[in-house]
C-alpha positions in Angstrom: 89.9 97.3 119.7 90.6 99.3 116.6 93.3 98.4 114.0 95.5 101.2 112.6 97.1 100.4 109.3 100.5 102.0 108.3 101.4 102.2 104.7 103.4 99.1 104.8 100.9 97.0 106.7 98.0 98.2 104.4 100.0 97.2 101.4 100.8 93.8 103.0 97.0 93.3 103.8 96.0 94.0 100.1 98.6 91.5 98.8 97.8 88.8 101.3 94.0 89.1 101.5 92.9 90.5 98.1 95.3 90.0 95.2 96.3 86.5 96.3 92.8 85.2 97.1 91.2 84.7 93.7 90.6 88.5 93.3 90.7 88.2 89.5 88.0 85.8 88.5 86.7 84.9 85.1 84.2 86.0 82.5 83.6 84.5 79.1 86.7 85.4 77.3 85.4 84.7 73.8 82.8 87.3 72.7 82.7 86.0 69.2 85.3 88.5 67.9 88.1 87.5 65.5 91.6 86.7 66.8 94.2 89.3 66.4 96.0 89.1 63.1 97.8 92.4 62.5 101.6 92.6 62.1 103.4 94.0 65.2 105.9 96.7 65.2 108.5 94.4 66.8 108.4 90.8 67.9 110.6 88.9 70.4 110.4 85.1 69.9 112.2 84.2 73.0 111.6 86.8 75.8 113.9 84.9 78.2 116.9 85.2 76.0 115.9 88.5 74.5 115.0 90.2 77.8 117.9 92.7 77.5 116.8 93.7 74.0 113.2 94.1 75.0 114.2 96.6 77.7 116.6 98.4 75.5 114.1 98.9 72.7 111.1 99.6 74.8 112.7 101.6 77.6 111.0 105.0 78.4 108.4 104.3 75.7 104.6 103.9 75.8 103.0 101.1 73.7 100.4 98.4 73.4 101.8 94.9 73.7 100.8 91.2 73.3 101.9 87.9 74.9 101.4 84.8 72.7 101.7 81.3 74.1 103.7 79.2 71.6 102.1 76.0 72.9 98.4 76.8 72.5 98.2 80.1 70.7 96.4 81.9 73.6 97.3 85.5 73.9 97.0 88.6 76.1 96.8 92.3 75.2 98.0 95.1 77.5 99.4 98.6 77.4 101.8 100.7 79.4 103.0 104.3 79.8 105.8 103.1 82.0 107.7 100.4 80.2 110.5 99.8 82.7 108.1 99.2 85.6 105.5 97.1 83.6 108.1 94.9 81.9 109.9 94.4 85.2 106.7 92.9 86.7 106.5 90.4 83.9 110.1 89.2 84.6 109.8 89.2 88.4 108.7 85.7 89.6 107.5 87.1 93.0 105.1 89.4 91.3 103.9 86.7 88.9 103.2 84.5 91.9 101.3 87.0 94.0 98.9 88.4 91.5 96.2 86.0 90.5 96.0 86.8 86.8 95.6 84.2 84.0 98.6 85.7 81.9 100.8 85.6 85.0 99.8 82.0 85.8 100.5 81.0 82.2 104.0 82.6 82.1 104.8 80.8 85.4 103.5 77.4 84.0 105.1 77.5 80.6 108.1 79.9 81.1 109.0 83.0 79.2 110.7 81.0 76.4 107.4 79.5 75.5 105.9 82.9 74.8 106.3 85.6 72.1 106.4 89.2 73.1 105.1 91.7 70.6 104.9 95.5 70.5 101.7 96.1 68.7 102.2 99.8 68.4 104.2 102.6 70.1 102.1 105.6 71.2 102.0 108.6 73.3 101.7 108.0 77.1 98.3 109.6 77.3 96.9 107.5 74.5 98.1 104.1 75.7 94.8 103.1 77.4 92.7 104.4 74.5 94.8 102.4 71.9 94.6 99.2 74.1 90.8 99.7 74.2 90.7 100.0 70.5 92.1 96.5 70.0 90.0 95.1 72.9 86.9 96.2 71.1 88.0 94.6 67.7 89.5 91.3 68.8 89.3 88.5 71.4 92.3 87.8 73.6 92.3 84.6 75.6 94.1 85.7 78.8 92.4 89.0 79.2 89.5 89.0 81.8 88.4 92.6 81.6 86.4 94.1 78.7 87.5 97.6 79.4 91.1 98.7 79.6 92.3 100.0 83.0 88.9 99.4 84.7 86.8 96.7 86.4 84.2 96.8 83.7 83.2 93.2 82.8 84.9 91.9 85.9 82.9 89.4 88.1 84.0 87.5 91.2 83.3 83.7 91.3 80.8 82.5 93.9 83.7 80.8 95.8 85.7 84.1 95.9 82.6 86.0 97.1 82.2 83.4 99.9 85.8 84.1 101.0 85.1 87.8 101.2 81.8 87.4 103.0 82.1 88.7 106.5 85.7 89.5 106.2 86.9 92.9 107.4 88.3 95.1 104.7 91.5 97.2 105.2 89.6 99.8 107.2 87.8 97.3 109.4 84.3 97.1 107.9 82.4 93.9 107.2 80.3 93.3 104.0 77.7 90.7 103.4 77.5 88.7 100.2 74.7 90.8 99.0 76.5 94.1 99.8 79.6 92.8 97.9 77.5 92.3 94.8 75.8 95.6 95.1 79.2 97.4 95.5 80.6 95.6 92.4 77.6 96.5 90.3 77.5 100.1 91.6 81.2 100.6 90.8 81.5 98.8 87.5 83.1 100.9 84.9 83.5 104.0 87.1 86.7 105.9 87.3 87.8 108.6 89.8 90.2 111.6 89.5 93.4 111.4 91.7 91.9 114.3 93.7 88.6 112.4 94.4 90.6 109.3 95.4 92.6 111.2 97.9 89.4 112.7 99.3 87.9 109.2 99.7 91.0 107.9 101.4 91.0 110.7 103.9 87.3 110.3 104.7 87.7 106.5 105.1 90.7 106.9 107.4 88.9 109.5 109.5 85.9 107.2 109.8 88.1 104.3 110.8 90.1 106.1 113.3 87.2 108.0 114.7 89.0 111.3 114.8 88.2 114.9 113.7 91.6 116.2 112.5 92.7 119.7 111.9 93.2 121.0 108.4 96.9 120.4 108.9 96.4 116.8 110.1 94.1 116.0 107.2 96.7 117.2 104.7 99.3 115.0 106.3 96.9 112.0 106.2 96.3 112.5 102.5 100.0 112.9 101.7 100.9 109.7 103.6 98.4 107.7 101.6 99.7 109.0 98.3 102.7 106.9 98.9 100.6 103.7 98.5 100.0 102.9 94.9 98.9 99.5 93.5 99.6 99.2 89.8 
């Protein structure tokens, strides 16, 4: 019996089986680099109370930002070209609970008032990732788990997480062994794909899963339906 995923059910599968199951694992966070010490453009010492000001100042702008835990000094560096969407995630407790990321867990544990939110620099949208990478190359950040901005370079699943994935069907119904999972991770580390290439892969995966040979028109509709699903 074949399983056919709709856009909603596929999104639900990803959240329930991947993002909430130890998907973000750990690497050695300290690479021997210095701690960040540069002055920010703007700093908010109580994000909970200053939430409105944060959104007002940062709305519709692109920037590199940093969260600093007041209790232990640990920090996280990130960037965004869509401030409203990104900031909303940090202040949405459901999002913080679903995604297994160290910075999200820390905010849930200590609360927004026990953090400082800084805008390191404002930049053009197309330069946000590049500027984030610049700081990642220069400094160590305790809550960051990836060495490369906006990629999986430096990411590694824990053995426990890989065991959970072993034999499990992915969203399109295919099983992977532990060895295969490791090979896939190694093969894809650091790789990026254009939006066109991603759409083509989605189409091919869906055709393979559904065992169909669609017309050109059907293929186009299939691709368009999958463009609606985006995981940020």
